[in-house]
Chimera marker file (.cmm) of the C-alpha trace (Angstrom):
<marker_set name="trace">
<marker id="1" x="288.826" y="-12.828" z="-7.268" r="1" g="1" b="0" radius="0.5"/>
<marker id="2" x="290.499" y="-9.781" z="-8.804" r="1" g="1" b="0" radius="0.5"/>
<marker id="3" x="289.655" y="-8.023" z="-12.045" r="1" g="1" b="0" radius="0.5"/>
<marker id="4" x="292.310" y="-6.761" z="-14.462" r="1" g="1" b="0" radius="0.5"/>
<marker id="5" x="291.768" y="-3.120" z="-15.476" r="1" g="1" b="0" radius="0.5"/>
<marker id="6" x="291.906" y="-1.840" z="-19.056" r="1" g="1" b="0" radius="0.5"/>
<marker id="7" x="295.544" y="-0.896" z="-18.331" r="1" g="1" b="0" radius="0.5"/>
<marker id="8" x="296.272" y="-4.520" z="-17.316" r="1" g="1" b="0" radius="0.5"/>
<marker id="9" x="296.621" y="-3.552" z="-13.660" r="1" g="1" b="0" radius="0.5"/>
<marker id="10" x="295.506" y="-5.506" z="-10.622" r="1" g="1" b="0" radius="0.5"/>
<marker id="11" x="295.648" y="-4.737" z="-6.915" r="1" g="1" b="0" radius="0.5"/>
<marker id="12" x="297.724" y="-7.240" z="-4.960" r="1" g="1" b="0" radius="0.5"/>
<marker id="13" x="296.026" y="-8.512" z="-1.819" r="1" g="1" b="0" radius="0.5"/>
<marker id="14" x="297.556" y="-7.384" z="1.475" r="1" g="1" b="0" radius="0.5"/>
<marker id="15" x="298.209" y="-11.017" z="2.440" r="1" g="1" b="0" radius="0.5"/>
<marker id="16" x="300.327" y="-11.552" z="-0.692" r="1" g="1" b="0" radius="0.5"/>
<marker id="17" x="302.295" y="-8.351" z="-0.077" r="1" g="1" b="0" radius="0.5"/>
<marker id="18" x="302.873" y="-9.367" z="3.539" r="1" g="1" b="0" radius="0.5"/>
<marker id="19" x="303.947" y="-12.884" z="2.543" r="1" g="1" b="0" radius="0.5"/>
<marker id="20" x="306.792" y="-11.571" z="0.359" r="1" g="1" b="0" radius="0.5"/>
<marker id="21" x="307.394" y="-8.328" z="2.333" r="1" g="1" b="0" radius="0.5"/>
<marker id="22" x="306.381" y="-6.214" z="-0.662" r="1" g="1" b="0" radius="0.5"/>
<marker id="23" x="306.272" y="-2.469" z="0.007" r="1" g="1" b="0" radius="0.5"/>
<marker id="24" x="305.359" y="0.545" z="-2.166" r="1" g="1" b="0" radius="0.5"/>
<marker id="25" x="308.334" y="1.387" z="-4.390" r="1" g="1" b="0" radius="0.5"/>
<marker id="26" x="309.682" y="-2.176" z="-4.450" r="1" g="1" b="0" radius="0.5"/>
<marker id="27" x="310.605" y="-3.742" z="-7.775" r="1" g="1" b="0" radius="0.5"/>
<marker id="28" x="308.947" y="-6.919" z="-8.981" r="1" g="1" b="0" radius="0.5"/>
<marker id="29" x="309.338" y="-9.132" z="-12.019" r="1" g="1" b="0" radius="0.5"/>
<marker id="30" x="306.194" y="-10.674" z="-13.435" r="1" g="1" b="0" radius="0.5"/>
<marker id="31" x="306.426" y="-13.624" z="-15.816" r="1" g="1" b="0" radius="0.5"/>
<marker id="32" x="304.472" y="-16.665" z="-16.903" r="1" g="1" b="0" radius="0.5"/>
<marker id="33" x="305.599" y="-20.267" z="-16.678" r="1" g="1" b="0" radius="0.5"/>
<marker id="34" x="303.444" y="-23.272" z="-17.525" r="1" g="1" b="0" radius="0.5"/>
<marker id="35" x="300.325" y="-21.111" z="-17.677" r="1" g="1" b="0" radius="0.5"/>
<marker id="36" x="300.860" y="-19.587" z="-14.219" r="1" g="1" b="0" radius="0.5"/>
<marker id="37" x="301.778" y="-15.944" z="-13.578" r="1" g="1" b="0" radius="0.5"/>
<marker id="38" x="304.567" y="-15.413" z="-11.045" r="1" g="1" b="0" radius="0.5"/>
<marker id="39" x="305.454" y="-12.240" z="-9.143" r="1" g="1" b="0" radius="0.5"/>
<marker id="40" x="309.009" y="-12.156" z="-7.812" r="1" g="1" b="0" radius="0.5"/>
<marker id="41" x="310.209" y="-9.373" z="-5.525" r="1" g="1" b="0" radius="0.5"/>
<marker id="42" x="313.514" y="-7.969" z="-6.717" r="1" g="1" b="0" radius="0.5"/>
<marker id="43" x="315.924" y="-6.117" z="-4.434" r="1" g="1" b="0" radius="0.5"/>
<marker id="44" x="316.906" y="-2.826" z="-6.075" r="1" g="1" b="0" radius="0.5"/>
<marker id="45" x="320.447" y="-3.077" z="-4.706" r="1" g="1" b="0" radius="0.5"/>
<marker id="46" x="320.875" y="-6.533" z="-6.240" r="1" g="1" b="0" radius="0.5"/>
<marker id="47" x="319.673" y="-5.271" z="-9.624" r="1" g="1" b="0" radius="0.5"/>
<marker id="48" x="322.324" y="-2.558" z="-9.877" r="1" g="1" b="0" radius="0.5"/>
<marker id="49" x="325.225" y="-4.891" z="-10.659" r="1" g="1" b="0" radius="0.5"/>
<marker id="50" x="323.261" y="-7.277" z="-12.836" r="1" g="1" b="0" radius="0.5"/>
<marker id="51" x="323.696" y="-5.161" z="-15.962" r="1" g="1" b="0" radius="0.5"/>
<marker id="52" x="327.451" y="-4.593" z="-15.693" r="1" g="1" b="0" radius="0.5"/>
<marker id="53" x="328.258" y="-7.350" z="-18.187" r="1" g="1" b="0" radius="0.5"/>
<marker id="54" x="325.762" y="-5.881" z="-20.672" r="1" g="1" b="0" radius="0.5"/>
<marker id="55" x="327.452" y="-2.468" z="-20.825" r="1" g="1" b="0" radius="0.5"/>
<marker id="56" x="331.094" y="-3.529" z="-20.775" r="1" g="1" b="0" radius="0.5"/>
<marker id="57" x="332.761" y="-2.245" z="-23.930" r="1" g="1" b="0" radius="0.5"/>
<marker id="58" x="329.548" y="-1.301" z="-25.734" r="1" g="1" b="0" radius="0.5"/>
<marker id="59" x="326.595" y="1.068" z="-25.776" r="1" g="1" b="0" radius="0.5"/>
<marker id="60" x="323.760" y="0.953" z="-23.270" r="1" g="1" b="0" radius="0.5"/>
<marker id="61" x="321.755" y="-2.295" z="-23.637" r="1" g="1" b="0" radius="0.5"/>
<marker id="62" x="318.620" y="-2.455" z="-25.733" r="1" g="1" b="0" radius="0.5"/>
<marker id="63" x="315.184" y="-2.888" z="-24.189" r="1" g="1" b="0" radius="0.5"/>
<marker id="64" x="315.242" y="-6.519" z="-25.320" r="1" g="1" b="0" radius="0.5"/>
<marker id="65" x="318.585" y="-7.155" z="-23.599" r="1" g="1" b="0" radius="0.5"/>
<marker id="66" x="317.334" y="-5.561" z="-20.375" r="1" g="1" b="0" radius="0.5"/>
<marker id="67" x="314.097" y="-7.581" z="-20.490" r="1" g="1" b="0" radius="0.5"/>
<marker id="68" x="316.056" y="-10.791" z="-21.052" r="1" g="1" b="0" radius="0.5"/>
<marker id="69" x="318.401" y="-10.047" z="-18.135" r="1" g="1" b="0" radius="0.5"/>
<marker id="70" x="315.445" y="-9.326" z="-15.843" r="1" g="1" b="0" radius="0.5"/>
<marker id="71" x="313.654" y="-12.529" z="-16.880" r="1" g="1" b="0" radius="0.5"/>
<marker id="72" x="316.811" y="-14.580" z="-16.292" r="1" g="1" b="0" radius="0.5"/>
<marker id="73" x="317.324" y="-12.974" z="-12.856" r="1" g="1" b="0" radius="0.5"/>
<marker id="74" x="313.694" y="-13.596" z="-11.887" r="1" g="1" b="0" radius="0.5"/>
<marker id="75" x="313.879" y="-17.213" z="-13.053" r="1" g="1" b="0" radius="0.5"/>
<marker id="76" x="317.068" y="-17.787" z="-11.049" r="1" g="1" b="0" radius="0.5"/>
<marker id="77" x="315.440" y="-16.189" z="-8.010" r="1" g="1" b="0" radius="0.5"/>
<marker id="78" x="312.373" y="-18.421" z="-8.377" r="1" g="1" b="0" radius="0.5"/>
<marker id="79" x="314.524" y="-21.546" z="-8.521" r="1" g="1" b="0" radius="0.5"/>
<marker id="80" x="316.842" y="-20.505" z="-5.689" r="1" g="1" b="0" radius="0.5"/>
<marker id="81" x="316.417" y="-21.845" z="-2.175" r="1" g="1" b="0" radius="0.5"/>
<marker id="82" x="317.093" y="-18.398" z="-0.682" r="1" g="1" b="0" radius="0.5"/>
<marker id="83" x="314.422" y="-16.013" z="-1.987" r="1" g="1" b="0" radius="0.5"/>
<marker id="84" x="315.185" y="-12.883" z="0.026" r="1" g="1" b="0" radius="0.5"/>
<link id1="1" id2="2" r="1" g="1" b="0" radius="0.2"/>
<link id1="2" id2="3" r="1" g="1" b="0" radius="0.2"/>
<link id1="3" id2="4" r="1" g="1" b="0" radius="0.2"/>
<link id1="4" id2="5" r="1" g="1" b="0" radius="0.2"/>
<link id1="5" id2="6" r="1" g="1" b="0" radius="0.2"/>
<link id1="6" id2="7" r="1" g="1" b="0" radius="0.2"/>
<link id1="7" id2="8" r="1" g="1" b="0" radius="0.2"/>
<link id1="8" id2="9" r="1" g="1" b="0" radius="0.2"/>
<link id1="9" id2="10" r="1" g="1" b="0" radius="0.2"/>
<link id1="10" id2="11" r="1" g="1" b="0" radius="0.2"/>
<link id1="11" id2="12" r="1" g="1" b="0" radius="0.2"/>
<link id1="12" id2="13" r="1" g="1" b="0" radius="0.2"/>
<link id1="13" id2="14" r="1" g="1" b="0" radius="0.2"/>
<link id1="14" id2="15" r="1" g="1" b="0" radius="0.2"/>
<link id1="15" id2="16" r="1" g="1" b="0" radius="0.2"/>
<link id1="16" id2="17" r="1" g="1" b="0" radius="0.2"/>
<link id1="17" id2="18" r="1" g="1" b="0" radius="0.2"/>
<link id1="18" id2="19" r="1" g="1" b="0" radius="0.2"/>
<link id1="19" id2="20" r="1" g="1" b="0" radius="0.2"/>
<link id1="20" id2="21" r="1" g="1" b="0" radius="0.2"/>
<link id1="21" id2="22" r="1" g="1" b="0" radius="0.2"/>
<link id1="22" id2="23" r="1" g="1" b="0" radius="0.2"/>
<link id1="23" id2="24" r="1" g="1" b="0" radius="0.2"/>
<link id1="24" id2="25" r="1" g="1" b="0" radius="0.2"/>
<link id1="25" id2="26" r="1" g="1" b="0" radius="0.2"/>
<link id1="26" id2="27" r="1" g="1" b="0" radius="0.2"/>
<link id1="27" id2="28" r="1" g="1" b="0" radius="0.2"/>
<link id1="28" id2="29" r="1" g="1" b="0" radius="0.2"/>
<link id1="29" id2="30" r="1" g="1" b="0" radius="0.2"/>
<link id1="30" id2="31" r="1" g="1" b="0" radius="0.2"/>
<link id1="31" id2="32" r="1" g="1" b="0" radius="0.2"/>
<link id1="32" id2="33" r="1" g="1" b="0" radius="0.2"/>
<link id1="33" id2="34" r="1" g="1" b="0" radius="0.2"/>
<link id1="34" id2="35" r="1" g="1" b="0" radius="0.2"/>
<link id1="35" id2="36" r="1" g="1" b="0" radius="0.2"/>
<link id1="36" id2="37" r="1" g="1" b="0" radius="0.2"/>
<link id1="37" id2="38" r="1" g="1" b="0" radius="0.2"/>
<link id1="38" id2="39" r="1" g="1" b="0" radius="0.2"/>
<link id1="39" id2="40" r="1" g="1" b="0" radius="0.2"/>
<link id1="40" id2="41" r="1" g="1" b="0" radius="0.2"/>
<link id1="41" id2="42" r="1" g="1" b="0" radius="0.2"/>
<link id1="42" id2="43" r="1" g="1" b="0" radius="0.2"/>
<link id1="43" id2="44" r="1" g="1" b="0" radius="0.2"/>
<link id1="44" id2="45" r="1" g="1" b="0" radius="0.2"/>
<link id1="45" id2="46" r="1" g="1" b="0" radius="0.2"/>
<link id1="46" id2="47" r="1" g="1" b="0" radius="0.2"/>
<link id1="47" id2="48" r="1" g="1" b="0" radius="0.2"/>
<link id1="48" id2="49" r="1" g="1" b="0" radius="0.2"/>
<link id1="49" id2="50" r="1" g="1" b="0" radius="0.2"/>
<link id1="50" id2="51" r="1" g="1" b="0" radius="0.2"/>
<link id1="51" id2="52" r="1" g="1" b="0" radius="0.2"/>
<link id1="52" id2="53" r="1" g="1" b="0" radius="0.2"/>
<link id1="53" id2="54" r="1" g="1" b="0" radius="0.2"/>
<link id1="54" id2="55" r="1" g="1" b="0" radius="0.2"/>
<link id1="55" id2="56" r="1" g="1" b="0" radius="0.2"/>
<link id1="56" id2="57" r="1" g="1" b="0" radius="0.2"/>
<link id1="57" id2="58" r="1" g="1" b="0" radius="0.2"/>
<link id1="58" id2="59" r="1" g="1" b="0" radius="0.2"/>
<link id1="59" id2="60" r="1" g="1" b="0" radius="0.2"/>
<link id1="60" id2="61" r="1" g="1" b="0" radius="0.2"/>
<link id1="61" id2="62" r="1" g="1" b="0" radius="0.2"/>
<link id1="62" id2="63" r="1" g="1" b="0" radius="0.2"/>
<link id1="63" id2="64" r="1" g="1" b="0" radius="0.2"/>
<link id1="64" id2="65" r="1" g="1" b="0" radius="0.2"/>
<link id1="65" id2="66" r="1" g="1" b="0" radius="0.2"/>
<link id1="66" id2="67" r="1" g="1" b="0" radius="0.2"/>
<link id1="67" id2="68" r="1" g="1" b="0" radius="0.2"/>
<link id1="68" id2="69" r="1" g="1" b="0" radius="0.2"/>
<link id1="69" id2="70" r="1" g="1" b="0" radius="0.2"/>
<link id1="70" id2="71" r="1" g="1" b="0" radius="0.2"/>
<link id1="71" id2="72" r="1" g="1" b="0" radius="0.2"/>
<link id1="72" id2="73" r="1" g="1" b="0" radius="0.2"/>
<link id1="73" id2="74" r="1" g="1" b="0" radius="0.2"/>
<link id1="74" id2="75" r="1" g="1" b="0" radius="0.2"/>
<link id1="75" id2="76" r="1" g="1" b="0" radius="0.2"/>
<link id1="76" id2="77" r="1" g="1" b="0" radius="0.2"/>
<link id1="77" id2="78" r="1" g="1" b="0" radius="0.2"/>
<link id1="78" id2="79" r="1" g="1" b="0" radius="0.2"/>
<link id1="79" id2="80" r="1" g="1" b="0" radius="0.2"/>
<link id1="80" id2="81" r="1" g="1" b="0" radius="0.2"/>
<link id1="81" id2="82" r="1" g="1" b="0" radius="0.2"/>
<link id1="82" id2="83" r="1" g="1" b="0" radius="0.2"/>
<link id1="83" id2="84" r="1" g="1" b="0" radius="0.2"/>
</marker_set>
């Protein structure tokens, strides 16, 4: 069992990191669905192009737009058969 710190941090067990090949510096998306927290590893190179449609013809996206895009990407990744 792991305890959440006052900063809402928790240490991920080595077995979990190994299972999803999570390394220091990797990006993850954390979200809740049906009362369960999910951690999805995100490839930094696959994130780069995900915001292109948000910036086309307008100013840099708001924090809310970025958060929404990340949640949508994480949800798609969770539902995909190929989770690399």
